[in-house]
Gaussian input, Z-matrix of N, CA and C with variables (Angstrom, degrees):
# hf/3-21g

backbone

0 1
 N
 C     1     B1
 C     2     B2     1     A1
 N     3     B3     2     A2     1     D1
 C     4     B4     3     A3     2     D2
 C     5     B5     4     A4     3     D3
 N     6     B6     5     A5     4     D4
 C     7     B7     6     A6     5     D5
 C     8     B8     7     A7     6     D6
 N     9     B9     8     A8     7     D7
 C    10    B10     9     A9     8     D8
 C    11    B11    10    A10     9     D9
 N    12    B12    11    A11    10    D10
 C    13    B13    12    A12    11    D11
 C    14    B14    13    A13    12    D12
 N    15    B15    14    A14    13    D13
 C    16    B16    15    A15    14    D14
 C    17    B17    16    A16    15    D15
 N    18    B18    17    A17    16    D16
 C    19    B19    18    A18    17    D17
 C    20    B20    19    A19    18    D18
 N    21    B21    20    A20    19    D19
 C    22    B22    21    A21    20    D20
 C    23    B23    22    A22    21    D21
 N    24    B24    23    A23    22    D22
 C    25    B25    24    A24    23    D23
 C    26    B26    25    A25    24    D24
 N    27    B27    26    A26    25    D25
 C    28    B28    27    A27    26    D26
 C    29    B29    28    A28    27    D27
 N    30    B30    29    A29    28    D28
 C    31    B31    30    A30    29    D29
 C    32    B32    31    A31    30    D30
 N    33    B33    32    A32    31    D31
 C    34    B34    33    A33    32    D32
 C    35    B35    34    A34    33    D33
 N    36    B36    35    A35    34    D34
 C    37    B37    36    A36    35    D35
 C    38    B38    37    A37    36    D36
 N    39    B39    38    A38    37    D37
 C    40    B40    39    A39    38    D38
 C    41    B41    40    A40    39    D39
 N    42    B42    41    A41    40    D40
 C    43    B43    42    A42    41    D41
 C    44    B44    43    A43    42    D42
 N    45    B45    44    A44    43    D43
 C    46    B46    45    A45    44    D44
 C    47    B47    46    A46    45    D45
 N    48    B48    47    A47    46    D46
 C    49    B49    48    A48    47    D47
 C    50    B50    49    A49    48    D48
 N    51    B51    50    A50    49    D49
 C    52    B52    51    A51    50    D50
 C    53    B53    52    A52    51    D51
 N    54    B54    53    A53    52    D52
 C    55    B55    54    A54    53    D53
 C    56    B56    55    A55    54    D54
 N    57    B57    56    A56    55    D55
 C    58    B58    57    A57    56    D56
 C    59    B59    58    A58    57    D57
 N    60    B60    59    A59    58    D58
 C    61    B61    60    A60    59    D59
 C    62    B62    61    A61    60    D60
 N    63    B63    62    A62    61    D61
 C    64    B64    63    A63    62    D62
 C    65    B65    64    A64    63    D63
 N    66    B66    65    A65    64    D64
 C    67    B67    66    A66    65    D65
 C    68    B68    67    A67    66    D66
 N    69    B69    68    A68    67    D67
 C    70    B70    69    A69    68    D68
 C    71    B71    70    A70    69    D69
 N    72    B72    71    A71    70    D70
 C    73    B73    72    A72    71    D71
 C    74    B74    73    A73    72    D72
 N    75    B75    74    A74    73    D73
 C    76    B76    75    A75    74    D74
 C    77    B77    76    A76    75    D75
 N    78    B78    77    A77    76    D76
 C    79    B79    78    A78    77    D77
 C    80    B80    79    A79    78    D78
 N    81    B81    80    A80    79    D79
 C    82    B82    81    A81    80    D80
 C    83    B83    82    A82    81    D81
 N    84    B84    83    A83    82    D82
 C    85    B85    84    A84    83    D83
 C    86    B86    85    A85    84    D84
 N    87    B87    86    A86    85    D85
 C    88    B88    87    A87    86    D86
 C    89    B89    88    A88    87    D87
 N    90    B90    89    A89    88    D88
 C    91    B91    90    A90    89    D89
 C    92    B92    91    A91    90    D90
 N    93    B93    92    A92    91    D91
 C    94    B94    93    A93    92    D92
 C    95    B95    94    A94    93    D93
 N    96    B96    95    A95    94    D94
 C    97    B97    96    A96    95    D95
 C    98    B98    97    A97    96    D96
 N    99    B99    98    A98    97    D97
 C   100   B100    99    A99    98    D98
 C   101   B101   100   A100    99    D99
 N   102   B102   101   A101   100   D100
 C   103   B103   102   A102   101   D101
 C   104   B104   103   A103   102   D102
 N   105   B105   104   A104   103   D103
 C   106   B106   105   A105   104   D104
 C   107   B107   106   A106   105   D105
 N   108   B108   107   A107   106   D106
 C   109   B109   108   A108   107   D107
 C   110   B110   109   A109   108   D108
 N   111   B111   110   A110   109   D109
 C   112   B112   111   A111   110   D110
 C   113   B113   112   A112   111   D111
 N   114   B114   113   A113   112   D112
 C   115   B115   114   A114   113   D113
 C   116   B116   115   A115   114   D114
 N   117   B117   116   A116   115   D115
 C   118   B118   117   A117   116   D116
 C   119   B119   118   A118   117   D117
 N   120   B120   119   A119   118   D118
 C   121   B121   120   A120   119   D119
 C   122   B122   121   A121   120   D120
 N   123   B123   122   A122   121   D121
 C   124   B124   123   A123   122   D122
 C   125   B125   124   A124   123   D123
 N   126   B126   125   A125   124   D124
 C   127   B127   126   A126   125   D125
 C   128   B128   127   A127   126   D126
 N   129   B129   128   A128   127   D127
 C   130   B130   129   A129   128   D128
 C   131   B131   130   A130   129   D129
 N   132   B132   131   A131   130   D130
 C   133   B133   132   A132   131   D131
 C   134   B134   133   A133   132   D132
 N   135   B135   134   A134   133   D133
 C   136   B136   135   A135   134   D134
 C   137   B137   136   A136   135   D135
 N   138   B138   137   A137   136   D136
 C   139   B139   138   A138   137   D137
 C   140   B140   139   A139   138   D138
 N   141   B141   140   A140   139   D139
 C   142   B142   141   A141   140   D140
 C   143   B143   142   A142   141   D141
 N   144   B144   143   A143   142   D142
 C   145   B145   144   A144   143   D143
 C   146   B146   145   A145   144   D144
 N   147   B147   146   A146   145   D145
 C   148   B148   147   A147   146   D146
 C   149   B149   148   A148   147   D147
 N   150   B150   149   A149   148   D148
 C   151   B151   150   A150   149   D149
 C   152   B152   151   A151   150   D150
 N   153   B153   152   A152   151   D151
 C   154   B154   153   A153   152   D152
 C   155   B155   154   A154   153   D153
 N   156   B156   155   A155   154   D154
 C   157   B157   156   A156   155   D155
 C   158   B158   157   A157   156   D156
 N   159   B159   158   A158   157   D157
 C   160   B160   159   A159   158   D158
 C   161   B161   160   A160   159   D159
 N   162   B162   161   A161   160   D160
 C   163   B163   162   A162   161   D161
 C   164   B164   163   A163   162   D162
 N   165   B165   164   A164   163   D163
 C   166   B166   165   A165   164   D164
 C   167   B167   166   A166   165   D165
 N   168   B168   167   A167   166   D166
 C   169   B169   168   A168   167   D167
 C   170   B170   169   A169   168   D168
 N   171   B171   170   A170   169   D169
 C   172   B172   171   A171   170   D170
 C   173   B173   172   A172   171   D171
 N   174   B174   173   A173   172   D172
 C   175   B175   174   A174   173   D173
 C   176   B176   175   A175   174   D174
 N   177   B177   176   A176   175   D175
 C   178   B178   177   A177   176   D176
 C   179   B179   178   A178   177   D177
 N   180   B180   179   A179   178   D178
 C   181   B181   180   A180   179   D179
 C   182   B182   181   A181   180   D180
 N   183   B183   182   A182   181   D181
 C   184   B184   183   A183   182   D182
 C   185   B185   184   A184   183   D183
 N   186   B186   185   A185   184   D184
 C   187   B187   186   A186   185   D185
 C   188   B188   187   A187   186   D186
 N   189   B189   188   A188   187   D187
 C   190   B190   189   A189   188   D188
 C   191   B191   190   A190   189   D189
 N   192   B192   191   A191   190   D190
 C   193   B193   192   A192   191   D191
 C   194   B194   193   A193   192   D192
 N   195   B195   194   A194   193   D193
 C   196   B196   195   A195   194   D194
 C   197   B197   196   A196   195   D195
 N   198   B198   197   A197   196   D196
 C   199   B199   198   A198   197   D197
 C   200   B200   199   A199   198   D198
 N   201   B201   200   A200   199   D199
 C   202   B202   201   A201   200   D200
 C   203   B203   202   A202   201   D201
 N   204   B204   203   A203   202   D202
 C   205   B205   204   A204   203   D203
 C   206   B206   205   A205   204   D204
 N   207   B207   206   A206   205   D205
 C   208   B208   207   A207   206   D206
 C   209   B209   208   A208   207   D207
 N   210   B210   209   A209   208   D208
 C   211   B211   210   A210   209   D209
 C   212   B212   211   A211   210   D210
 N   213   B213   212   A212   211   D211
 C   214   B214   213   A213   212   D212
 C   215   B215   214   A214   213   D213
 N   216   B216   215   A215   214   D214
 C   217   B217   216   A216   215   D215
 C   218   B218   217   A217   216   D216
 N   219   B219   218   A218   217   D217
 C   220   B220   219   A219   218   D218
 C   221   B221   220   A220   219   D219
 N   222   B222   221   A221   220   D220
 C   223   B223   222   A222   221   D221
 C   224   B224   223   A223   222   D222

   B1=1.4358
   B2=1.5362
   B3=1.3105
   B4=1.4654
   B5=1.5305
   B6=1.3007
   B7=1.4565
   B8=1.5250
   B9=1.3198
   B10=1.4566
   B11=1.5287
   B12=1.2950
   B13=1.4603
   B14=1.5285
   B15=1.3122
   B16=1.4640
   B17=1.5308
   B18=1.3252
   B19=1.4667
   B20=1.5173
   B21=1.3228
   B22=1.4607
   B23=1.5282
   B24=1.3099
   B25=1.4687
   B26=1.5182
   B27=1.3172
   B28=1.4700
   B29=1.5313
   B30=1.3275
   B31=1.4643
   B32=1.5268
   B33=1.3057
   B34=1.4643
   B35=1.5248
   B36=1.3225
   B37=1.4651
   B38=1.5213
   B39=1.3173
   B40=1.4654
   B41=1.5238
   B42=1.3070
   B43=1.4614
   B44=1.5261
   B45=1.3118
   B46=1.4671
   B47=1.5256
   B48=1.3285
   B49=1.4731
   B50=1.5246
   B51=1.3256
   B52=1.4631
   B53=1.5327
   B54=1.3145
   B55=1.4657
   B56=1.5214
   B57=1.3121
   B58=1.4676
   B59=1.5287
   B60=1.3144
   B61=1.4644
   B62=1.5346
   B63=1.3161
   B64=1.4664
   B65=1.5261
   B66=1.3108
   B67=1.4724
   B68=1.5159
   B69=1.3115
   B70=1.4596
   B71=1.5285
   B72=1.3254
   B73=1.4602
   B74=1.5208
   B75=1.3249
   B76=1.4566
   B77=1.5192
   B78=1.3213
   B79=1.4657
   B80=1.5158
   B81=1.3311
   B82=1.4640
   B83=1.5163
   B84=1.3186
   B85=1.4642
   B86=1.5163
   B87=1.3041
   B88=1.4567
   B89=1.5283
   B90=1.3052
   B91=1.4517
   B92=1.5226
   B93=1.3046
   B94=1.4543
   B95=1.5135
   B96=1.3060
   B97=1.4539
   B98=1.5263
   B99=1.3035
   B100=1.4468
   B101=1.5294
   B102=1.3191
   B103=1.4758
   B104=1.5268
   B105=1.3109
   B106=1.4680
   B107=1.5255
   B108=1.3247
   B109=1.4590
   B110=1.5229
   B111=1.3024
   B112=1.4693
   B113=1.5286
   B114=1.3253
   B115=1.4636
   B116=1.5232
   B117=1.3196
   B118=1.4590
   B119=1.5302
   B120=1.3145
   B121=1.4716
   B122=1.5214
   B123=1.3164
   B124=1.4557
   B125=1.5308
   B126=1.3107
   B127=1.4651
   B128=1.5277
   B129=1.3136
   B130=1.4692
   B131=1.5209
   B132=1.3274
   B133=1.4640
   B134=1.5295
   B135=1.3245
   B136=1.4565
   B137=1.5246
   B138=1.3209
   B139=1.4658
   B140=1.5254
   B141=1.3263
   B142=1.4675
   B143=1.5175
   B144=1.3332
   B145=1.4598
   B146=1.5211
   B147=1.3238
   B148=1.4609
   B149=1.5217
   B150=1.3358
   B151=1.4636
   B152=1.5202
   B153=1.3263
   B154=1.4597
   B155=1.5226
   B156=1.3192
   B157=1.4614
   B158=1.5243
   B159=1.3240
   B160=1.4634
   B161=1.5240
   B162=1.3286
   B163=1.4635
   B164=1.5172
   B165=1.3359
   B166=1.4656
   B167=1.5212
   B168=1.3234
   B169=1.4535
   B170=1.5276
   B171=1.3218
   B172=1.4650
   B173=1.5170
   B174=1.3139
   B175=1.4618
   B176=1.5234
   B177=1.3178
   B178=1.4560
   B179=1.5230
   B180=1.3248
   B181=1.4595
   B182=1.5196
   B183=1.3141
   B184=1.4644
   B185=1.5257
   B186=1.3074
   B187=1.4636
   B188=1.5311
   B189=1.3362
   B190=1.4623
   B191=1.5251
   B192=1.3037
   B193=1.4572
   B194=1.5258
   B195=1.3196
   B196=1.4676
   B197=1.5260
   B198=1.3326
   B199=1.4716
   B200=1.5237
   B201=1.3233
   B202=1.4677
   B203=1.5237
   B204=1.3273
   B205=1.4572
   B206=1.5257
   B207=1.3151
   B208=1.4750
   B209=1.5250
   B210=1.3143
   B211=1.4654
   B212=1.5238
   B213=1.3228
   B214=1.4610
   B215=1.5310
   B216=1.3257
   B217=1.4518
   B218=1.5298
   B219=1.3311
   B220=1.4694
   B221=1.5172
   B222=1.2804
   B223=1.4715
   B224=1.4728
   A1=107.70
   A2=115.51
   A3=118.01
   A4=110.47
   A5=116.74
   A6=121.08
   A7=112.22
   A8=119.02
   A9=121.60
   A10=111.09
   A11=116.51
   A12=119.90
   A13=110.55
   A14=115.83
   A15=120.81
   A16=110.54
   A17=117.64
   A18=122.00
   A19=110.55
   A20=116.74
   A21=120.96
   A22=110.47
   A23=117.84
   A24=121.58
   A25=111.87
   A26=117.24
   A27=121.07
   A28=110.69
   A29=115.89
   A30=120.23
   A31=110.24
   A32=117.85
   A33=121.51
   A34=111.02
   A35=117.37
   A36=120.83
   A37=110.81
   A38=117.95
   A39=121.97
   A40=110.50
   A41=117.53
   A42=121.00
   A43=111.11
   A44=117.13
   A45=120.47
   A46=110.56
   A47=116.55
   A48=120.13
   A49=111.10
   A50=117.68
   A51=120.00
   A52=111.04
   A53=117.96
   A54=121.23
   A55=110.54
   A56=117.12
   A57=121.39
   A58=110.02
   A59=117.11
   A60=121.65
   A61=110.74
   A62=117.60
   A63=121.75
   A64=110.86
   A65=117.89
   A66=120.40
   A67=111.46
   A68=117.20
   A69=120.93
   A70=110.57
   A71=117.17
   A72=120.58
   A73=110.76
   A74=117.71
   A75=121.51
   A76=110.82
   A77=117.59
   A78=120.06
   A79=111.23
   A80=118.13
   A81=120.70
   A82=109.98
   A83=117.92
   A84=120.99
   A85=111.13
   A86=117.16
   A87=121.36
   A88=110.73
   A89=117.91
   A90=121.48
   A91=112.34
   A92=117.56
   A93=121.05
   A94=112.63
   A95=117.37
   A96=121.58
   A97=112.10
   A98=117.18
   A99=121.07
   A100=109.84
   A101=118.61
   A102=120.65
   A103=112.67
   A104=117.28
   A105=120.27
   A106=110.18
   A107=117.20
   A108=121.23
   A109=110.53
   A110=116.84
   A111=121.19
   A112=109.59
   A113=117.56
   A114=121.39
   A115=110.86
   A116=116.87
   A117=120.75
   A118=110.37
   A119=117.70
   A120=120.42
   A121=111.13
   A122=117.31
   A123=121.39
   A124=110.59
   A125=116.17
   A126=120.02
   A127=111.18
   A128=117.08
   A129=120.91
   A130=110.07
   A131=117.27
   A132=120.69
   A133=110.58
   A134=116.78
   A135=121.46
   A136=110.89
   A137=116.28
   A138=119.77
   A139=111.83
   A140=117.56
   A141=120.50
   A142=110.84
   A143=117.26
   A144=120.40
   A145=110.80
   A146=117.20
   A147=121.01
   A148=110.77
   A149=117.08
   A150=120.50
   A151=110.34
   A152=117.12
   A153=120.15
   A154=111.25
   A155=116.57
   A156=120.21
   A157=110.55
   A158=117.07
   A159=120.21
   A160=111.87
   A161=117.12
   A162=120.01
   A163=110.62
   A164=116.18
   A165=119.60
   A166=110.11
   A167=117.28
   A168=121.18
   A169=110.30
   A170=117.29
   A171=120.88
   A172=112.20
   A173=118.52
   A174=120.87
   A175=112.69
   A176=117.62
   A177=121.51
   A178=109.67
   A179=116.26
   A180=119.77
   A181=109.42
   A182=115.35
   A183=120.62
   A184=112.27
   A185=117.68
   A186=119.75
   A187=111.26
   A188=117.62
   A189=120.27
   A190=110.30
   A191=116.93
   A192=121.10
   A193=110.23
   A194=116.55
   A195=120.20
   A196=110.91
   A197=116.43
   A198=120.06
   A199=111.27
   A200=116.38
   A201=119.70
   A202=111.75
   A203=116.61
   A204=119.91
   A205=109.66
   A206=116.43
   A207=119.54
   A208=111.34
   A209=117.71
   A210=120.37
   A211=110.68
   A212=116.61
   A213=120.17
   A214=111.49
   A215=117.70
   A216=121.25
   A217=111.22
   A218=116.83
   A219=121.29
   A220=112.31
   A221=118.76
   A222=120.89
   A223=112.54
   D1=124.58
   D2=179.50
   D3=-86.94
   D4=176.12
   D5=-172.67
   D6=-67.30
   D7=-30.36
   D8=-179.31
   D9=-70.85
   D10=-38.85
   D11=176.60
   D12=-65.43
   D13=-38.26
   D14=179.26
   D15=-64.58
   D16=-44.27
   D17=178.29
   D18=-64.76
   D19=-42.21
   D20=177.70
   D21=-61.71
   D22=-40.91
   D23=177.56
   D24=-61.99
   D25=-41.83
   D26=178.52
   D27=-64.03
   D28=-43.36
   D29=179.72
   D30=-61.93
   D31=-42.71
   D32=179.76
   D33=-64.24
   D34=-43.40
   D35=178.99
   D36=-62.25
   D37=-42.75
   D38=179.56
   D39=-64.66
   D40=-42.10
   D41=179.52
   D42=-63.80
   D43=-44.66
   D44=179.14
   D45=-63.18
   D46=-40.95
   D47=178.79
   D48=-63.63
   D49=-40.16
   D50=-179.44
   D51=-68.89
   D52=-34.86
   D53=176.71
   D54=-66.02
   D55=-44.01
   D56=178.96
   D57=-63.26
   D58=-41.97
   D59=179.45
   D60=-63.25
   D61=-43.39
   D62=179.76
   D63=-64.69
   D64=-41.55
   D65=178.19
   D66=-64.57
   D67=-38.58
   D68=179.22
   D69=-64.24
   D70=-45.21
   D71=178.68
   D72=-61.69
   D73=-41.00
   D74=179.53
   D75=-64.00
   D76=-42.91
   D77=-178.35
   D78=-67.23
   D79=-35.48
   D80=177.70
   D81=-66.97
   D82=-43.15
   D83=178.36
   D84=-65.13
   D85=-39.22
   D86=-177.91
   D87=-65.19
   D88=-36.83
   D89=179.87
   D90=-74.51
   D91=-16.37
   D92=-179.79
   D93=73.23
   D94=26.85
   D95=-177.82
   D96=-77.93
   D97=-8.96
   D98=-179.94
   D99=-69.01
   D100=125.22
   D101=-177.60
   D102=-61.47
   D103=-32.25
   D104=178.56
   D105=-65.47
   D106=-39.40
   D107=178.16
   D108=-64.12
   D109=-43.52
   D110=179.37
   D111=-62.32
   D112=-42.16
   D113=-179.53
   D114=-64.52
   D115=-43.11
   D116=-179.21
   D117=-66.52
   D118=-40.38
   D119=178.16
   D120=-62.86
   D121=-40.93
   D122=178.15
   D123=-65.02
   D124=-40.61
   D125=178.50
   D126=-64.80
   D127=-40.91
   D128=178.31
   D129=-63.61
   D130=-41.10
   D131=178.86
   D132=-62.18
   D133=-43.51
   D134=179.31
   D135=-63.67
   D136=-42.83
   D137=179.69
   D138=-65.56
   D139=-36.32
   D140=176.87
   D141=-63.75
   D142=-40.41
   D143=177.58
   D144=-63.30
   D145=-42.03
   D146=179.43
   D147=-64.56
   D148=-39.13
   D149=178.75
   D150=-64.06
   D151=-39.75
   D152=177.98
   D153=-60.50
   D154=-42.47
   D155=178.32
   D156=-64.17
   D157=-44.70
   D158=179.25
   D159=-63.57
   D160=-38.78
   D161=177.34
   D162=-64.06
   D163=-41.02
   D164=179.24
   D165=-62.99
   D166=-42.22
   D167=179.66
   D168=-66.05
   D169=-41.90
   D170=-177.36
   D171=-69.26
   D172=-34.06
   D173=-176.49
   D174=-95.56
   D175=-9.56
   D176=179.75
   D177=-71.47
   D178=149.82
   D179=177.12
   D180=-65.38
   D181=151.81
   D182=-177.62
   D183=-60.38
   D184=-37.47
   D185=-176.87
   D186=-65.55
   D187=-39.32
   D188=179.56
   D189=-67.97
   D190=-37.95
   D191=178.60
   D192=-66.18
   D193=-43.71
   D194=178.82
   D195=-62.57
   D196=-39.48
   D197=178.10
   D198=-61.65
   D199=-44.21
   D200=179.68
   D201=-64.31
   D202=-39.15
   D203=179.04
   D204=-64.82
   D205=-42.93
   D206=179.05
   D207=-64.88
   D208=-37.46
   D209=177.68
   D210=-63.83
   D211=-38.67
   D212=178.42
   D213=-68.66
   D214=-34.43
   D215=178.75
   D216=-69.66
   D217=-33.71
   D218=-177.96
   D219=-70.15
   D220=-17.48
   D221=-177.24
   D222=-67.71

């Protein structure tokens, strides 16, 4: 084996390793196994729930809102 074949072999091995590494990273991201992704999804879900409550309060009639506030004060 001459030196050019040896260099070509090294280049091929490095390329194959980088392809395998990239596929592995993609599959991990796709599965959502990253803890940061799980945390962000949970935070988004919580924020959506809070927005729904705020929308309900903003669009609710004043009398219903006042009644709920008074019920909370009576507790």
